[in-house]
C-alpha positions as CSV (number, residue, x, y, z in Angstrom):
1,M,4.3,25.9,21.7
2,T,3.4,26.8,18.0
3,G,6.6,24.9,16.9
4,Y,5.3,21.7,18.1
5,I,1.9,22.2,16.3
6,Y,4.0,23.0,13.1
7,L,6.0,19.6,13.9
8,A,3.1,17.6,13.9
9,I,1.8,18.9,11.0
10,A,4.9,18.4,9.4
11,I,5.0,14.6,10.7
12,A,1.4,14.0,9.4
13,A,1.7,15.3,6.1
14,E,5.3,13.5,5.6
15,V,3.7,10.4,6.8
16,I,0.6,10.7,4.4
17,A,3.0,11.2,1.7
18,T,5.2,8.6,2.4
19,T,2.5,5.9,2.6
20,A,0.7,7.3,-0.3
21,L,4.3,7.0,-2.7
22,K,3.7,3.2,-2.6
23,S,0.4,3.8,-4.5
24,V,2.1,6.0,-7.2
25,D,3.3,3.1,-9.3
26,G,5.9,4.6,-11.0
27,V,4.1,8.1,-11.5
28,Q,1.2,6.1,-13.3
29,R,-1.4,7.0,-10.9
30,P,-2.0,10.5,-10.7
31,L,-3.9,11.0,-7.5
32,P,-1.3,9.1,-5.2
33,L,0.9,11.0,-6.9
34,L,-0.3,14.5,-6.4
35,L,-1.2,13.5,-2.6
36,V,2.9,12.7,-2.6
37,C,3.5,16.0,-4.0
38,A,1.1,18.0,-1.8
39,G,2.3,16.1,1.4
40,Y,6.1,16.5,1.0
41,A,5.6,20.0,0.2
42,I,3.2,20.9,3.1
43,A,5.8,18.9,5.6
44,F,8.9,20.7,4.3
45,W,6.8,24.0,4.4
46,M,5.7,23.1,8.3
47,L,9.6,22.3,9.2
48,S,11.2,24.9,7.9
49,L,8.5,26.8,10.1
50,V,9.3,24.8,13.1
51,M,13.3,26.0,12.7
52,R,12.2,29.0,13.8
53,S,11.4,28.0,17.3
54,I,13.1,24.4,17.7
55,P,16.7,23.6,17.6
56,V,17.4,21.7,14.0
57,G,18.7,19.0,15.4
58,I,15.6,18.2,17.5
59,A,13.3,18.9,15.0
60,Y,14.7,16.6,12.6
61,A,15.4,13.9,15.5
62,L,11.4,14.2,16.2
63,W,10.2,14.4,12.6
64,S,12.4,11.5,11.2
65,G,11.9,8.9,14.2
66,L,8.2,9.6,14.3
67,G,8.1,9.6,10.9
68,I,9.7,6.1,10.9
69,V,7.5,4.7,13.1
70,L,3.9,6.3,12.0
71,V,4.7,5.0,8.5
72,S,5.5,1.9,9.6
73,V,1.6,1.4,11.5
74,A,0.5,3.1,8.3
75,A,2.0,0.5,6.2
76,L,0.7,-2.4,8.7
77,A,-2.9,-1.0,8.5
78,L,-3.2,-0.3,4.4
79,Y,-0.8,-2.9,3.1
80,D,-0.7,-5.5,5.9
81,Q,3.4,-5.2,6.0
82,R,4.1,-6.7,9.1
83,P,7.7,-5.5,10.8
84,D,9.7,-8.4,12.3
85,L,11.0,-8.8,15.5
86,P,14.4,-6.7,14.8
87,A,12.1,-3.9,13.0
88,L,10.0,-3.2,16.2
89,L,12.7,-3.7,18.1
90,G,14.7,-0.9,16.4
91,M,11.3,1.2,16.3
92,G,11.1,1.0,20.1
93,M,14.5,2.0,20.6
94,I,13.8,5.2,18.4
95,V,10.6,5.8,20.2
96,G,12.5,5.6,23.2
97,G,14.9,8.0,22.1
98,V,12.4,10.3,21.0
99,L,10.9,10.1,24.5
100,V,14.4,11.0,26.3
101,I,14.8,14.0,23.9
102,Q,11.3,15.1,25.0
103,L,11.8,14.4,28.8
104,F,15.3,15.0,29.5
105,S,16.7,17.4,26.8
106,A,17.3,21.2,27.8
107,S,17.6,21.4,23.9
108,A,14.1,20.6,23.4
109,G,12.8,24.0,24.0
110,H,10.3,23.3,26.4
């Protein structure tokens, strides 16, 4: 279970860092740049801890898949960037894939 807590922290840190990346403005704004650097550092640190208990393929699928969806939600909320129908369908398939892994894969390490 600890691996999934680390994974949640890694996902949250990566989403914060990626969302802040838009505000960096070509490294002209130091506060968002600091947030990006710290967020990615925390994300990769936590992801390295995740690998102790969750198989790498499962961890990366969850990290990247949920990250894509959550960054899109953050971009909608913060930057009013609205995904079109194909993007929403694609994200729906990503969420479906994450659910299949969690619910049915013996590799998920439940």
